N, CA, C and O atoms as a MOPAC input file, in Angstrom:
PM7 MOZYME 1SCF
protein

 N     -2.19500 1    14.99700 1     1.45900 1
 C     -0.94200 1    14.30000 1     1.66400 1
 C      0.12600 1    15.31700 1     2.07300 1
 O      0.12100 1    16.45000 1     1.59200 1
 N      1.00800 1    14.92700 1     2.92900 1
 C      2.05300 1    15.79300 1     3.44900 1
 C      3.27500 1    15.73200 1     2.54100 1
 O      3.65300 1    14.66200 1     2.06400 1
 N      3.89300 1    16.90000 1     2.30300 1
 C      5.12400 1    16.94400 1     1.51600 1
 C      6.25200 1    16.26500 1     2.27700 1
 O      6.39900 1    16.46100 1     3.48300 1
 N      7.04500 1    15.47100 1     1.58000 1
 C      8.26800 1    14.92800 1     2.15200 1
 C      9.41000 1    15.63500 1     1.44300 1
 O      9.58300 1    15.49900 1     0.23200 1
 N     10.18100 1    16.38200 1     2.20000 1
 C     11.23600 1    17.21100 1     1.63100 1
 C     12.59100 1    16.58400 1     1.88900 1
 O     12.78200 1    15.87400 1     2.87600 1
 N     13.51300 1    16.84800 1     1.01100 1
 C     14.88900 1    16.40500 1     1.16900 1
 C     15.77600 1    17.60900 1     0.92600 1
 O     15.41000 1    18.49200 1     0.15100 1
 N     16.92400 1    17.66800 1     1.56200 1
 C     17.82200 1    18.80400 1     1.44800 1
 C     18.16900 1    19.14300 1     0.01000 1
 O     18.09400 1    18.29200 1    -0.87600 1
 N     18.54500 1    20.38000 1    -0.21200 1
 C     18.81700 1    20.86200 1    -1.55600 1
 C     20.27500 1    20.80700 1    -1.94200 1
 O     21.09300 1    20.19200 1    -1.25900 1
 N     20.59000 1    21.45800 1    -3.04900 1
 C     21.93300 1    21.38500 1    -3.61800 1
 C     22.97200 1    22.13600 1    -2.79700 1
 O     24.16200 1    21.83600 1    -2.89500 1
 N     22.55000 1    23.10200 1    -1.99300 1
 C     23.51800 1    23.85700 1    -1.19800 1
 C     23.85300 1    23.16600 1     0.11100 1
 O     24.73300 1    23.61700 1     0.84400 1
 N     23.16200 1    22.07500 1     0.41200 1
 C     23.35400 1    21.37900 1     1.67200 1
 C     24.78400 1    20.86500 1     1.80000 1
 O     25.34500 1    20.29600 1     0.86300 1
 N     25.35200 1    21.07500 1     2.96700 1
 C     26.65000 1    20.50000 1     3.27700 1
 C     26.40000 1    19.32200 1     4.20200 1
 O     25.75500 1    19.46400 1     5.24200 1
 N     26.90500 1    18.17900 1     3.82600 1
 C     26.64800 1    16.97000 1     4.59300 1
 C     27.55800 1    16.94700 1     5.81200 1
 O     28.78100 1    17.02200 1     5.69900 1
 N     26.93300 1    16.84300 1     6.97800 1
 C     27.66100 1    16.69400 1     8.23200 1
 C     27.53200 1    15.25200 1     8.68600 1
 O     26.48300 1    14.63100 1     8.51600 1
 N     28.58100 1    14.73000 1     9.25400 1
 C     28.51700 1    13.36100 1     9.75100 1
 C     29.16200 1    13.29100 1    11.12600 1
 O     29.97900 1    14.13600 1    11.49200 1
 N     28.78200 1    12.27000 1    11.87300 1
 C     29.37500 1    12.09400 1    13.19200 1
 C     30.68700 1    11.32700 1    13.06300 1
 O     31.14300 1    11.06000 1    11.95100 1
 N     31.29000 1    10.97600 1    14.18600 1
 C     32.60300 1    10.33900 1    14.17000 1
 C     32.59700 1     8.96700 1    13.48700 1
 O     33.64100 1     8.50600 1    13.02500 1
 N     31.43700 1     8.31400 1    13.41900 1
 C     31.36700 1     7.00800 1    12.76600 1
 C     31.02000 1     7.11600 1    11.28500 1
 O     30.96000 1     6.10200 1    10.59000 1
 N     30.79100 1     8.33900 1    10.79100 1
 C     30.48300 1     8.54900 1     9.38300 1
 C     29.00500 1     8.60900 1     9.06400 1
 O     28.63100 1     8.78200 1     7.90300 1
 N     28.14800 1     8.46800 1    10.07800 1
 C     26.70100 1     8.54200 1     9.84300 1
 C     26.31100 1     9.98600 1     9.52500 1
 O     26.76200 1    10.92000 1    10.18800 1
 N     25.47200 1    10.15600 1     8.51000 1
 C     25.04400 1    11.48700 1     8.08300 1
 C     23.97000 1    12.01600 1     9.02700 1
 O     23.00700 1    11.31700 1     9.34100 1
 N     24.14600 1    13.25800 1     9.47500 1
 C     23.18500 1    13.90200 1    10.35800 1
 C     22.06300 1    14.52700 1     9.53200 1
 O     22.32700 1    15.31200 1     8.62100 1
 N     20.83800 1    14.19100 1     9.83900 1
 C     19.65500 1    14.72800 1     9.16600 1
 C     18.63900 1    15.16800 1    10.20400 1
 O     18.51300 1    14.55400 1    11.26300 1
 N     17.91900 1    16.23200 1     9.89300 1
 C     16.76700 1    16.61300 1    10.69900 1
 C     15.58100 1    15.79400 1    10.22100 1
 O     15.41600 1    15.59500 1     9.01700 1
 N     14.75700 1    15.31900 1    11.13400 1
 C     13.53400 1    14.59600 1    10.77200 1
 C     12.39100 1    15.19600 1    11.58600 1
 O     12.38400 1    15.12000 1    12.81500 1
 N     11.43100 1    15.78900 1    10.89400 1
 C     10.30400 1    16.45600 1    11.54400 1
 C      9.02200 1    15.76500 1    11.10100 1
 O      8.81500 1    15.54000 1     9.90900 1
 N      8.16100 1    15.42800 1    12.05900 1
 C      6.87400 1    14.81200 1    11.74300 1
 C      5.75700 1    15.57100 1    12.45100 1
 O      5.99800 1    16.32100 1    13.39700 1
 N      4.54600 1    15.36400 1    11.98200 1
 C      3.34500 1    15.97300 1    12.58500 1
 C      3.44400 1    17.49300 1    12.66900 1
 O      3.09100 1    18.08800 1    13.68700 1
 N      3.91700 1    18.10900 1    11.61100 1
 C      4.12700 1    19.55900 1    11.61200 1
 C      2.80500 1    20.30800 1    11.41200 1
 O      1.96400 1    19.92300 1    10.60000 1
 N      2.65800 1    21.37200 1    12.16900 1
 C      1.59100 1    22.34400 1    11.97400 1
 C      2.27300 1    23.66200 1    11.67100 1
 O      2.97900 1    24.20600 1    12.52000 1
 N      2.06900 1    24.18200 1    10.46800 1
 C      2.77400 1    25.39000 1    10.03300 1
 C      2.50100 1    26.56100 1    10.97000 1
 O      1.34700 1    26.86600 1    11.27100 1
 N      3.56700 1    27.21700 1    11.43200 1
 C      3.44700 1    28.38500 1    12.30100 1
 C      4.61200 1    29.32200 1    12.00400 1
 O      5.77100 1    28.98000 1    12.24000 1
 N      4.29600 1    30.49800 1    11.48800 1
 C      5.32400 1    31.48500 1    11.18100 1
 C      5.41400 1    32.57800 1    12.22900 1
 O      6.21300 1    33.50300 1    12.08400 1
 N      4.60900 1    32.49300 1    13.28400 1
 C      4.67100 1    33.51800 1    14.32300 1
 C      4.54500 1    32.87300 1    15.69600 1
 O      3.95500 1    31.80500 1    15.85400 1
 N      5.12200 1    33.55900 1    16.68900 1
 C      5.06200 1    33.09300 1    18.05800 1
 C      5.16800 1    34.31800 1    18.95700 1
 O      6.06400 1    35.14300 1    18.78000 1
 N      4.26900 1    34.44000 1    19.90900 1
 C      4.27900 1    35.56500 1    20.83500 1
 C      5.24200 1    35.25800 1    21.96800 1
 O      4.95300 1    34.42000 1    22.82300 1
 N      6.38000 1    35.92900 1    21.98100 1
 C      7.40300 1    35.66900 1    22.99400 1
 C      7.16200 1    36.43500 1    24.28900 1
 O      7.85700 1    36.20300 1    25.27700 1
 N      6.18400 1    37.34800 1    24.30100 1
 C      5.85600 1    38.07400 1    25.53000 1
 C      4.85200 1    37.31900 1    26.38900 1
 O      4.64700 1    37.66200 1    27.55400 1
 N      4.23600 1    36.31000 1    25.82900 1
 C      3.26700 1    35.50200 1    26.56500 1
 C      3.81000 1    34.08100 1    26.66200 1
 O      4.81300 1    33.74600 1    26.03100 1
 N      3.15800 1    33.27100 1    27.43500 1
 C      3.55300 1    31.86500 1    27.54200 1
 C      3.24000 1    31.17300 1    26.22300 1
 O      2.07800 1    30.90400 1    25.91900 1
 N      4.27000 1    30.88600 1    25.44500 1
 C      4.06700 1    30.28600 1    24.13100 1
 C      3.70200 1    28.81300 1    24.24300 1
 O      2.91500 1    28.31400 1    23.43900 1
 N      4.24600 1    28.12300 1    25.20200 1
 C      3.99200 1    26.69300 1    25.34500 1
 C      4.86800 1    25.88300 1    24.41400 1
 O      5.31900 1    26.37100 1    23.37800 1
 N      5.10200 1    24.65000 1    24.79100 1
 C      6.00300 1    23.77600 1    24.03100 1
 C      5.48700 1    23.50400 1    22.62400 1
 O      6.27700 1    23.43000 1    21.68300 1
 N      4.17500 1    23.35400 1    22.46400 1
 C      3.63700 1    23.06200 1    21.12800 1
 C      3.83500 1    24.22500 1    20.17400 1
 O      4.15700 1    24.01300 1    19.00500 1
 N      3.64900 1    25.44500 1    20.64500 1
 C      3.84700 1    26.61400 1    19.78700 1
 C      5.30800 1    26.74600 1    19.39400 1
 O      5.61700 1    27.05900 1    18.24400 1
 N      6.19700 1    26.51400 1    20.32500 1
 C      7.62900 1    26.58900 1    20.02500 1
 C      8.01300 1    25.48600 1    19.03800 1
 O      8.76200 1    25.73100 1    18.09200 1
 N      7.50400 1    24.28000 1    19.25400 1
 C      7.81800 1    23.15700 1    18.36800 1
 C      7.28900 1    23.40200 1    16.95800 1
 O      7.98500 1    23.11500 1    15.98400 1
 N      6.07300 1    23.92700 1    16.83300 1
 C      5.51100 1    24.19600 1    15.50400 1
 C      6.30300 1    25.26200 1    14.76500 1
 O      6.53500 1    25.13900 1    13.56300 1
 N      6.72300 1    26.31000 1    15.47300 1
 C      7.50900 1    27.37000 1    14.85100 1
 C      8.87900 1    26.85400 1    14.44300 1
 O      9.35800 1    27.17400 1    13.35500 1
 N      9.51800 1    26.06200 1    15.29600 1
 C     10.82000 1    25.49200 1    14.96500 1
 C     10.71200 1    24.52800 1    13.78500 1
 O     11.56700 1    24.54400 1    12.89900 1
 N      9.68300 1    23.69500 1    13.76000 1
 C      9.49000 1    22.76300 1    12.65400 1
 C      9.27400 1    23.50400 1    11.33900 1
 O      9.76900 1    23.08000 1    10.29600 1
 N      8.53900 1    24.60400 1    11.38800 1
 C      8.32200 1    25.41200 1    10.19000 1
 C      9.64300 1    25.99800 1     9.70200 1
 O      9.90800 1    25.99800 1     8.50000 1
 N     10.46200 1    26.49000 1    10.60000 1
 C     11.77400 1    27.02600 1    10.23900 1
 C     12.65300 1    25.94200 1     9.62300 1
 O     13.31400 1    26.18600 1     8.61400 1
 N     12.66900 1    24.75500 1    10.21300 1
 C     13.46100 1    23.65200 1     9.66800 1
 C     12.98900 1    23.31700 1     8.25600 1
 O     13.81400 1    23.09200 1     7.37100 1
 N     11.66100 1    23.27900 1     8.02800 1
 C     11.13100 1    22.98800 1     6.69800 1
 C     11.58000 1    24.04700 1     5.68600 1
 O     11.95300 1    23.70600 1     4.56300 1
 N     11.54800 1    25.31500 1     6.06800 1
 C     11.98100 1    26.38700 1     5.16700 1
 C     13.46600 1    26.22500 1     4.82700 1
 O     13.85300 1    26.38200 1     3.66900 1
 N     14.29000 1    25.91600 1     5.81300 1
 C     15.72800 1    25.74600 1     5.57800 1
 C     16.01700 1    24.54400 1     4.68200 1
 O     16.93400 1    24.59000 1     3.86200 1
 N     15.23300 1    23.45500 1     4.83300 1
 C     15.40300 1    22.29800 1     3.95600 1
 C     15.02700 1    22.66900 1     2.53000 1
 O     15.74800 1    22.32500 1     1.59400 1
 N     13.91500 1    23.36400 1     2.35100 1
 C     13.47000 1    23.75700 1     1.01200 1
 C     14.48900 1    24.65600 1     0.31600 1
 O     14.64700 1    24.59500 1    -0.90300 1
 N     15.18400 1    25.49900 1     1.10300 1
 C     16.19500 1    26.37500 1     0.52000 1
 C     17.52100 1    25.66300 1     0.29500 1
 O     18.44400 1    26.23000 1    -0.28900 1
 N     17.61700 1    24.42200 1     0.75800 1
 C     18.85000 1    23.64700 1     0.57200 1
 C     19.94000 1    24.01400 1     1.54800 1
 O     21.10700 1    23.70800 1     1.30600 1
 N     19.59700 1    24.65900 1     2.64100 1
 C     20.60400 1    25.08100 1     3.61800 1
 C     20.95900 1    23.93500 1     4.56000 1
 O     22.11600 1    23.78400 1     4.95200 1
 N     19.97000 1    23.13300 1     4.91900 1
 C     20.20800 1    21.96000 1     5.76000 1
 C     19.59600 1    20.74100 1     5.09500 1
 O     18.79700 1    20.86900 1     4.16700 1
 N     19.96800 1    19.56300 1     5.56500 1
 C     19.45600 1    18.31300 1     5.02900 1
 C     18.49900 1    17.70000 1     6.03100 1
 O     18.74500 1    17.75100 1     7.23600 1
 N     17.42300 1    17.12700 1     5.55400 1
 C     16.48100 1    16.47300 1     6.43800 1
 C     15.19500 1    16.16400 1     5.72000 1
 O     15.06500 1    16.37900 1     4.51500 1
 N     14.24000 1    15.65200 1     6.48300 1
 C     12.93500 1    15.32000 1     5.93200 1
 C     11.84100 1    15.91200 1     6.80900 1
 O     12.00200 1    16.04600 1     8.02200 1
 N     10.74100 1    16.25900 1     6.18400 1
 C      9.56000 1    16.75100 1     6.88800 1
 C      8.38300 1    15.94800 1     6.35900 1
 O      8.14100 1    15.91500 1     5.15300 1
 N      7.65500 1    15.30500 1     7.25500 1
 C      6.51000 1    14.50500 1     6.83900 1
 C      5.32200 1    14.80000 1     7.73800 1
 O      4.25000 1    14.22400 1     7.55300 1

């Protein structure tokens, strides 16, 4: 089962002009902590690395969002 994460206590809630809360939502994540920037990384490698970073930031309570 995949972890569903929610922002932590340090999260600052950002909202748009209508008051809707901005959240990151990441699905179908494949954990990737490295990416070779000297070679063609490809969109999937970049997306996996970015999704992993977003998940780490949510776990630390820096941003708000969900990862499933």
